[in-house]
C-alpha positions in Angstrom: 124.3 175.4 137.6 123.7 173.9 134.1 121.9 170.6 134.2 123.6 167.9 132.2 121.1 166.1 130.0 120.5 162.4 130.7 121.8 161.6 127.2 125.2 163.3 127.8 125.5 161.8 131.3 124.8 158.3 129.9 127.3 158.7 127.1 129.9 160.0 129.5 129.4 157.2 132.0 129.4 154.5 129.4 132.8 155.8 128.2 131.9 157.8 125.1 133.5 161.2 125.0 134.3 163.7 122.3 137.9 163.9 121.2 138.7 167.5 122.2 142.3 166.9 121.2 141.3 166.9 117.5 140.6 170.6 117.8 143.8 171.6 119.5 145.9 171.9 116.3 143.4 174.3 114.7 143.4 176.6 117.7 147.2 176.5 117.7 147.2 177.3 114.0 144.7 180.2 114.6 146.9 181.7 117.4 150.0 181.4 115.3 148.4 183.0 112.2 147.0 185.8 114.3 150.4 186.4 115.9 152.0 186.6 112.5 149.3 189.0 111.2 149.6 191.3 114.3 153.4 191.3 114.0 153.4 192.1 110.3 150.8 194.9 110.8 152.8 196.3 113.7 155.9 196.5 111.6 153.9 198.2 108.8 152.6 200.8 111.2 156.0 201.6 112.5 157.3 202.1 109.0 154.4 204.0 107.5 152.7 205.7 110.4 149.2 204.6 109.3 146.4 204.0 111.7 145.5 200.6 113.0 142.1 200.5 111.3 143.2 197.6 109.1 144.3 195.4 112.0 140.8 194.2 112.8 140.2 193.4 109.2 143.4 191.3 109.1 142.4 189.4 112.2 138.9 188.7 111.0 140.2 187.5 107.6 142.8 185.2 109.1 140.2 183.7 111.5 137.7 183.2 108.7 140.4 181.4 106.6 141.4 179.1 109.4 137.7 178.4 110.3 136.9 177.6 106.7 139.9 175.3 106.4 138.9 173.5 109.6 135.3 173.0 108.3 136.7 171.6 105.0 138.9 169.1 106.9 136.1 168.0 109.1 133.8 167.5 106.1 136.5 165.6 104.3 137.0 163.3 107.3 133.3 162.7 107.7 133.0 161.9 104.0 135.9 159.4 104.3 134.3 157.7 107.2 130.9 157.4 105.4 132.7 156.1 102.4 134.5 153.5 104.4 131.3 152.1 105.9 129.7 152.1 102.5 132.5 149.9 101.2 132.3 147.7 104.3 128.6 147.2 103.6 129.3 146.1 100.1 131.8 143.5 101.2 129.4 142.2 103.9 126.7 141.8 101.3 129.1 139.7 99.2 129.8 137.6 102.3 126.1 136.9 102.7 125.5 136.0 99.1 128.6 133.9 98.2 128.8 130.5 99.9 132.4 129.9 98.6 133.5 133.1 100.4 132.0 132.0 103.7 133.8 128.7 103.4 137.1 130.5 103.9 136.0 131.7 107.4 134.5 128.7 109.2 136.1 129.9 112.4 133.7 132.8 112.5 130.9 130.6 113.7 132.3 127.1 114.4 134.4 127.8 117.5 131.7 127.1 120.0 129.6 124.7 118.0 127.2 125.1 115.1 126.3 128.8 115.3 124.5 129.9 112.1 126.6 132.4 110.1 123.5 134.7 109.8 123.6 135.2 113.6 127.3 135.9 113.6 127.1 138.4 110.8 124.2 140.2 112.4 126.2 140.7 115.6 129.1 142.0 113.5 126.7 144.4 111.7 125.4 145.7 115.0 128.9 146.2 116.3 129.8 148.1 113.1 126.7 150.3 113.5 127.7 151.0 117.1 131.3 151.9 116.2 130.1 154.2 113.4 128.0 156.1 115.9 130.8 156.2 118.4 133.3 157.6 115.8 130.8 160.1 114.6 130.1 161.4 118.1 133.8 161.5 119.1 134.6 163.8 116.2 131.5 166.0 116.8 129.7 164.8 113.6 126.7 163.4 115.5 124.5 165.1 118.1 124.3 163.6 121.6 120.6 162.6 121.3 121.3 160.7 118.0 124.4 158.9 119.5 122.2 158.1 122.6 119.6 156.5 120.3 122.2 154.5 118.6 123.6 153.3 121.9 120.1 152.4 123.2 119.4 150.4 120.0 122.5 148.3 120.6 121.6 147.9 124.3 118.2 146.7 123.3 119.8 144.0 121.2 121.7 142.9 124.3 118.5 141.9 125.9 119.2 138.7 124.1 121.8 136.8 126.2 123.1 135.0 123.0 123.6 138.3 121.3 125.4 139.9 124.2 127.6 136.9 124.7 128.7 136.9 121.0 129.1 140.7 120.9 131.4 140.7 123.9 133.4 137.9 122.5 133.7 139.3 119.0 134.6 142.8 120.0 137.4 141.6 122.3 139.0 139.2 119.8 138.8 141.4 116.7 141.6 143.9 116.0 139.2 145.9 113.8 137.3 147.6 116.7 138.6 150.6 118.6 139.5 150.6 122.2 136.5 152.8 122.9 134.1 150.3 121.3 135.6 147.5 123.2 135.3 149.3 126.5 131.7 150.4 125.8 130.6 146.8 124.9 132.3 145.6 128.0 130.4 148.1 130.2 127.1 147.2 128.6 127.8 143.5 129.3 128.9 144.3 132.8 126.9 147.3 134.2 128.5 146.8 137.6 131.6 148.5 136.2 129.7 151.8 135.8 130.5 154.2 138.6 127.2 156.2 138.6 124.5 154.1 140.4 121.6 155.8 138.5 123.1 155.0 135.2 124.0 151.4 136.3 120.3 150.9 137.3 119.1 152.4 134.1 121.3 150.0 132.1 120.0 147.0 134.1 116.5 148.2 133.4 117.2 148.3 129.6 118.9 144.9 129.6 116.2 143.3 131.7 113.0 145.4 131.3 110.9 142.7 133.0 112.8 143.4 136.2 112.5 147.1 136.1 109.8 147.1 138.8 112.6 146.0 141.2 114.4 149.3 140.9 114.8 151.7 143.8 111.8 154.2 143.6 114.2 157.1 144.0 116.3 155.9 141.1 113.2 155.4 138.9 112.2 159.0 139.7 115.6 160.2 138.7 115.5 158.4 135.4 112.0 159.8 134.6 113.0 163.4 135.5 116.3 163.4 133.5 115.2 161.3 130.5 113.6 163.3 127.7 
């Protein structure tokens, strides 16, 4: 039985899964093209009486074309995602620098009193970083260990109760964040919603490291064995 790495188990329990559906159309296209190639070759054989030596070549060629096209599409999508976050960073920098721009959005930090805009924007930046990693991982553009590190970085920020409170609030009220991002932030803020008790305890340990000595010894051993 293949042991699932702690990173993958954590990502799965927290609600971060790869979008397998994104690959289905390409397999369908591959099957369709292969079917066409085989049909055409079969008709050619019946008409000419030639051997089937060229059939394998046709199949390999078609498969290579489909695979290359898929790789091109994935690279294009990844470049588009990176470009989007580059542009988002530019607009955020303008928000920092220009007081007159910030004056248009007082509701960003005045709803619950005098919250400095620097704190608000920092929380938004961390949420953007988290969603970037989520999206990359979902579309297989990021390895599990890197996605795990990104998740742990965000969790470490949530050791601040003020940060976690703002993050949970912002991600729920903003229409700009994905359903997955909202669900993950909600689970981080509420570890009791995680079904796996080991992962739940691990998350509590990350959020409140000073209380880690209170963990069940068996759970601590599980974490040490499964964590790289």
